[in-house]
N, C-alpha and C positions, 0 to 999 in steps of 0.2 A: 333645606341646611338642615333638616331632625334631621337627616338620612346618613350627614356625613358622621358623630357619632357613635352615630349606630353598626355604620359600616368598619369604623374603627372597636367594636367592640367583638361584634364577631367575626376578623383577623384575628383582636391578641384570643380571643376563646379556637380557632382551630389551632394557633401555637401555639397553649398550651396545650390544649390534646397528642399537639404532635408533635412536645415536648414529652409527653407521656408514656407516649407509643414505642419513642424513641428507648424509654427508658425502662422502661418491661421488657422490650431484646436482650434490651444489653444485659438486664437482669437473664434473663435465658438464657443468654449467649455466656456470661458468668462461668451462670450452673453448671452447664455441659461440660462447659471447658476442667472447672470443678473433676466434676464426674468418669469423663475422659482422662485426667492425671493421676485420678487413683485409680484409674484401673491399670496406669502405664506400669504405676507403683508397685500395685499388688504379681505385676508380671518378670518386677527384680525381687518381689518377697519369695516369689513361690520356684523362682529358680534359685537363691536361695540355701530354701526347704529344700529344696526334690536334692540340693550336690549336698547339706549335708546327712540325709538321711539314709547316701547312696556310698557318704562317706563313712558311716560305718558299717553298712556291710558288708564293703573295702576291708573293712581293719579287722571285723568278727570275721570276713572269712580268711583274711591276711595276705588281701591282694595287693600287690605292688608292682604290677605292669601297666600302671595307669595313673599318675599323681592326681592328686583334689582339682590342683589349681587346671590339669587337662579334662577334666570330671566335663568341669563349670563351666570351659572353654564348648565345651560339644554338645550341656544345653542351650547355652547360646545359640548356636550357630544350629541347633533345632528350631528354638522360638527365631531364630533369623527369618527362615525360612516359610514359616509357618504368618511368620507377616508381613515376610517379603510378596507370596505367593498365594496362599490361602484368605486373609484376609486383606480384604478391597476400602476401601475411606479415603473416597472422592473428594478432594478439597472445594468447599463454597467458594465460585469466583464468583459468584454473580455481580456480589455484592468492589471485587474486584476493578481498579482501575488498572487501565495495559498503558497509557500511551499518555502519562507522567514525563517527562524527559529531564538530567541533570545529567550536568558534563561528572561527575565522578557521583565515587558511594559515599556519602558520612558515616558517623555516627550514628549522630540522631537528625532526628527532623523532623518539622515543623511544621503542619500544617493547616493550612487557616479553610477551616466548611463553616461556611456564610457567619463570622464570624467567633464562634469558638475551634480558639491553638487547641491538635492535641497533636501528644509528641512519639516518635514512631523510633525503635531502639533497628537498627543495621543486626539481623541477622545469618548473614551470607546469603549469598548468589542463588541463585534459583533457572539453571537451565528451561532454553525457548520450553521444553517439550514434556520439562517433569512441571508446571504449574500444574494441571491439575492432577501431578502423580497421588498415592497413598498416602493419607494425612497421619496415619499412624505408622507413621517410618522419622518425618520427622518429629513427632510427642515424643518420640525415644530416644530422642538420641539430644544426649545433653551436656550442656557448654561447658568445653573445655577445661575452663576454670574447675569445676569441679571441682573436679579429678584432684590439681593440682594444691587449690586450697582446705581441702576436706577430706577426700581421699587418700591422700598419700601421707598428708602430716604424721601421722598413726603407726602407719609399716614402718617408716623412717623412721619415728624417734621409737622406735619399738624395737627394732635392728640394732640402734645404738645402746634400750636402754635390756637386751639381754643377748648382750656380745662379754661372752666366754673370757675374758681378761685372764683370763692365766698360757692359755694357750695363745693367743693371741696379744700376747709380748711377749709374749719366748721366740714369735714370728713375725715380729715386728716390723725389724728388716725386709724383709721379704714381703710383707705389704705391702710399706710400701708406692716401693719399687716397680712391684706390679699392679697395682690403685695408682698412683701416680706416670711413671712410666711406659708403663706395656698399654695402658689405653692413651697418651697420645701416641703410642706407640700403631695401635691399635685405628686410631681413629687417622691416622697420612698416610695407611698401607690400606686402608678401604677408599678412603678419597680417593688416591692417585686408580685405585684401579676400576673405579666404580670413573675416575672420568678420562680414564683411554673405553673401557665403558659405552658411554655417553657419547666417545667424540664417533667411536667406533656404527652407533647406533643412527648417525645427524647422515653420515656417508652413504649408507645403505638405505635413505628414510624412514627409519623404523622414530621417529620424535617430533612430537606436535605444539613442542613450544620450548621454551626455555629451559636448560641446563647445565646450571654453570659450576666451576667452581671450586665457590665455597658453595654452594648447594650437595657437591659432592661432599664437601670436609665437614656437612655439618649430619650428611645421612652415615656418614661414616664416626663420628659422634655419637647420636642418638643406639648408635645401634652394637658400638665399646658397651655399653650400661648390660654386664650383665646382673641379674637377677636375686638379689641375697635372700626373698622370700620364697621361691620353691629349693632354691640347693639348702638351706635351714631344712622346708622336712625334709628332704628325700634323706640328706646326708645325718641328720640326729635321727632319726625314725631306726637308720639305718646301723647306727656307732659301729662308724669307720671309725680311722686311723685320727687319732686326737691334731695332729698332725695336720694332714688335708682338709681335716675340716679347718681348722685354723684361718693355714692357707688359701680356700678358697671358699670362705663366707668374710672373714677377710678381709680378701681383695673385690669382694661383690661388693659389698656395705660402702666400703670406703671410694671402688669408681663411680658408681651411682654419681656422686657426690662430681664424681671430675667429670662424669660427663657433663654436670648436668650445666655448671661453672661452660666447659666447653667448652658447647653451645651454643652459650651468649655470648660468649666471644669472639665464633666466628661471625655469631649476627654482626657482631661489634663492628667485623670489617668492615670501613668505608674512606676507601681514598680520592684522595681528592680528586675534580673532572671532573664530566660526564657520567665514564665508563666507573658505576661502584668495584667491577665485579679482575676490574686490571690486578695484577701484585702489585703493589710499593712497600719498598725499607718501613716506614714510617709511621703507615700504617698496618701492619704486622707488628713493627713490638707498639704500638697503642694496643694490640686487642691482648699482644702477650701481654701485657700490663694490666689490662681491667679483667686478664684471666689472674695475674696476681694477687692482686688488690680488692674481687670480687670473692677470691673464698677468704684470703687468711682474714678478712672485713668477715664473713662470716663465721665462718671456725672463732675469733674470735669475741664472737654475737653470740654464739651458739653460749660454748666455754661461759662466760662471763655472767649468762643466765641461766645457765648450771649454778656455778656454786656461790648467789645469791638468791637462790632458790626456795631459803625459809623457811620450815614452818612450825609455827610455836603456835599451834595447837593439835593435841599430842592429846588432848583430854574427851578433845568433838575429834574421833577416826573420822569422821562423813565430812564435817567441813574442809579436813585434816587433805582428807583426797580429792577433793571437788579445788582445793586451790594447786596443789598439788598440778593435779591436770590442766588446770588454764592456766597455768604458769609455764606449762611444755608445751600445750598449743600455740600460745603469744607470740614464741618464740619464733615461731617458722611466721609466724603474721610477721612481724616484729622487722625479721629480718626481709618481706615482699617488700613492706610499703619506707625502711632505708637505701632497698638500691641495693641488698646482697642478696644470696641466693636462699630461699628459706628452708632449702635438701641439707642443704650443709651446717645449716645453722642448726636444725632441730637433728640432728644425725647426732651430733658435738655431745650436748646439752641432752642428751640421754643417755651419751659415752658420763658425761661428770653429773648428772644426778644420777647416777648405778653405782658414782664410787665417793661420791659428798652428797646428796641430800637424801635417801635411801637409808642410811646409815642414823640419820633424825627423823624419821619417818618413826609413829608408834607401830610397833607387832601388827599389831589390825593396821597401817594404811597399808605400809609394806607389802601382805599377806592382795588388799585390794588394789592398789597402780599395777600389779605385778601384773593380773590377774584380766582388773581393768583395759590394757593395753593390746591384752594377746589375746582380749574378745576382740575389742576395733580393727585388730592388724589382723585378724581371720573373717571377720567382716569383708573388711574392705576394698583386701585382696580378692576373694573369693569373688566379689562383686566384680570389682574391674577387669576377672579374667570372661568373668560371663559376658561384659559385656563385651568383651576383644572378639567371641564367637557374636556377635547379636551383632554389631559391628561390618562383618563381613557384607552382611543382605542391607542391612540398614541405611550406612553411610549412599550420600548418595550423588558423591563427586568422587565412585571410585577410578584410578586407572591404574588399569593392569597392561603392561609389556613386559613379553617372555623374556625377550632377549634379560631387559634390566632387569627382573625376578632371576633370570639364571644369573647372572655378571655377579646380583650378589650379595643370593649364598656361596660361591666360588669365594670372593672377595670378603668377607664376615668366616671363612674359614680359615682364609690364609694372614687376615689379621689378628686374630684368634693365637693361629700359630709362629706369628711373627713378634709375637707380646709376650709368653707362656716360654718354649723353647731356647732362643738367644738368652734371655736372662736367668732362665736358672741354669744355663750356661756356666752364668756369671756368679751367680749367688753361690751356686756352690763352689766358686771359688775360695770365699769366703765367709761355707758354713761347717760348723763342725757336723752337724747332722742332718746329709746331706736328701736333699731332696728327687729320685729314684727316677729311672722312664717310668717307672710306671704310677710313680704321684703327676708326671708331667702329661703325661695319656691322656689320666683322669680331666684332669683340671683343666685341656681342651677342649674332652667332652664333656664337658660338666658344665661350658661357659654359657647357660643358656641365659634365652631374654622375659624380658618380663615387662611387667605394669611402671617402670621405669619408660624403659624404647619408649615404651607402646602414649607415656602421658605423653615424653615431647614429640613425639611424632604427631596426635592429633590436637597438637597444640594449635597449631597452624598449618589450615588447611589449605589455601585461599587460591593459591598459588598450581600451575600445570604441575609445577617438580614438588610438591611440594605434599600435592594428590598423590602422584606416584610413589612418593616416599614414603605415604604411610598407610601404599594399600602390598605395596611391598615389606610393609613393615609388622603388620599384618600374618602374612607366608609364614616368616620368619620367627616371629613368637612361635604359630602355632607346628609349626619343625621339631624346637630345639625342645620345648614344651612336651611334644607326643613324643616324639622315639628320643632325641637326647634327656627329657628328665624318663620320661620310662625305657628306657632300655640303665639304667644305671647303678641297677644291679645286676644284669649280666656284663659287667664293663666292667664293676670290682670285680669278678669274679675273672673272670677273663683278665686282666693283672694278677690276680694274686693277691688282689689288698683286703685282709683282712676284718672285719666286720663283725659284731655277735652284741649282743647287747650287753656286756660289761666291758668296756677298754680302755686303760689309764693303759701312761709310758709316765718314762721317767723324765723326770723335769727339775732340775739344780744351780744353783746362777750361774756356775759356771754357762750352761746351754741358755742364756737367756743372753739378749740383746745390753752391750756394754753400757748405751745409749740410757738403757730402761730401764739398768742396775744403776746411773747415775740419778735417774728421774726417784726413782721407786725410793732412797734412803731419804734422797725429797722430800718426797712428800709424806712417809711413813713422820719423819718427822716433826717435819713441819707447817704443811698443809694442814693435817688426816686431824690434830691435838687440837685445832684451830675453824676448823669445819664444821666437826661430825664432834669435837670437844671427848675423841677415843684417846686410846695408843696413851705412849708418855706422853708426860707432862714437857710445858716446852723447859719450865723450869732444869728438867732434865736433857734436854739437849741444845738449849742452845750456849753461849760460851757465858763463864759467870759474869762478866761484865755490864753483861743480858742483861742480869736478875732481875732487878722492877720493871722491863719490859718481858718481860718473862708472863711474871705473874698474874702482871696486871691481867695480858692475852691467854691466861692460861685460866677455862674456869673450875670450878668446882665439878663440876661433871666430869671435867677430862684425869685427875683424882682416885676418883669413884671408876671408873672403866676403861685404866693403864689395859691391862691384861685383856681389854677386852677386843679388840686390836686384831691380837692375835692370830688367832683363827681368820678373823678376814679374809685375812692379806698375805697369811702364809701359801693359795691358792694362784698367790702372783711372781711370786720366788722359794724356792723350797730350800732346804738347806738337809747334805748331808750328817743322816743320822739314825737314831736308832728307829720303828714306826711300827703300827702295827694294822694287820689287814684284815678288821672282822667280818665274818658270813656266817648270816645263822647259829648256830652252836660251836665255830669257829674258829678261834684267834687268829690268825697268824701272823710272826712278828721277822721282822727284817731287821738288819741293822748295819752299815757301810760295810761289812767285814766281806754281807753273804748268811751270813746265817742267818737258819729259822726257826724256829718252833712255833706248837699248838699249842693251843690254851684252850678256856673253859668259855661260855657262855660269856656275849653280851647284849646290851641295849642298840634295839632293832637304830636309834638315830648317831649311834655311831660308826654306823655300815653310812652313812651317807659320809658322817663327817672322813672316818680316815681312805675310806675308798679314792675317796678327793685327791686326798697328798701321799697318791701308795708311789714309790722309789723303783718297785718295777714295776713290767708290764705285766697284766692279767686276764687273762681269757678265758670266758664261757665260751667252754664247748656244748651242748648238750646239759647234765647236769653235774661235771667235774671240772673243775678250776683248777688253772696247768698255771705256774711261773715260772716261768723261764731265766733261770743263772745263770751264768759265768759260766763259762765248754769243761772247766774244774771242778764243779758244782753239779752233785745231783741230780736233776728235774724233780719238781716237786710235783708227782702224779698219781700216786699211789694213793690218793685221800681223799673221798668220796665225799661230797656233803649235799645233802639235802634240798629239795628247791621249794 
């Protein structure tokens, strides 16, 4: 009778010992996992460090044949080869159950083990021969949501926050045409060509899975997104013609947003019936409505967030900068949470904050925000491109099909051509400053693919078609960054497009888009005084009958800063009149008649301000400044200026 309680006590003691041993094993595994994760992150930190040091060497030696993003991809490729073939860490499958069968792949799985419930999250499909594959390769593979929620927002925001508004708005009509209509044209041209390629692959039995027309259109949408970061870095360093810079950068910034919404609209295409890939007019119209609704909603949300981002912490610059940063980032997450597109929202939030909120920041916070987002953009950009190179060898589900790859390169080339050349012809019918054939060839050549294309393709690699698209997209990004990006300087010389350390061009009201001239007057007279407390007071711009309302909305700072906005806004639209161009100890004055004189020294700050508002082209060649005039005027080339 006494053996019963003793047996129960022994069983309880054994159970407690087993539980303690299980906890010790779990803690050891957690510690090992922590060390492994730290080593994985250290790999990427070392990649970025090596990239930065090599960039410094290239800039010091003025080596321009390889851009920093291409360099980051090369280092990523090298590390990927080492991890793939040099380091092999087999996965421990001693405790892996291979016989559990379910009818579906749930996102979350609850497992009952001896009365204890454990939660498991789906990470993706593993092929049978990859169960014991290199564990290191899986460790260095990030969740695609990391790119969208952490790495992409600072890149896209910086593109909008650093947008050169003067040249952007002067070419606003052309940029919108390339970004919206051109991206849609490119998407459908690539989609149709790839559908023909896929059909041919089926006939010659080169296709091992399903690949529908909607998949081809989705591929056309993601590879139509050109990379604004790479374009900005290359052309900003070379200081190309301002109109070419504005057209390329403006198009690439906006078409990223269009490509994101377009790809999501294609995914949302869902006709009625069992076959979800048949053509149906109502389903197509519904997808088109989704495109318009998501884009307009994201646009409105981004602008509204940018406008309401008021900072009243001018006396506490650190808090002011922190609040500005958090409000900017929250725009992306808010849009995603509301079912809109965060890329579009954060882009227009950046543009709006650069136009309004930036003027309300203290001078210290203005410098801090510029430097902060420039730093985040640089790190995120190079991290993504390093990861691209790494992924070529570490991704477990690559599908490389030579026929599909060749067809994709041809389709991307023809899709870009269908975007640039026909639209340029139509735009030139209404432009005073024509888009020359050399500019068109350069825009065709400089359609680089990069971070956005990669992020869209890696976000979903569950099916055979998406895996093939991702693998092909990687090769397209590599080619455009290495070949097109590296050959930019040679292409500029071949097309005889001028670039130099200093290049300015005439900009007048008559050359600005008529729609923007209307917007500018409304913004300058009404919105800026309210939102930035600068510019003309509302009492001077509103009708006399609105006097009480004008006095109520006009702050005391608006009267004090009445002339402050003049210099800030003059980079958007210029008026014909007298200007002074100052360089070093020489001052060159020109007026509407083209007469010029030279004078004495001027402050260095005046140089940056006045050169930004030049009324004639100014080109630096070596140590000589050349100021081209009309044919009836003698060229101003007889005066040398010290550098």
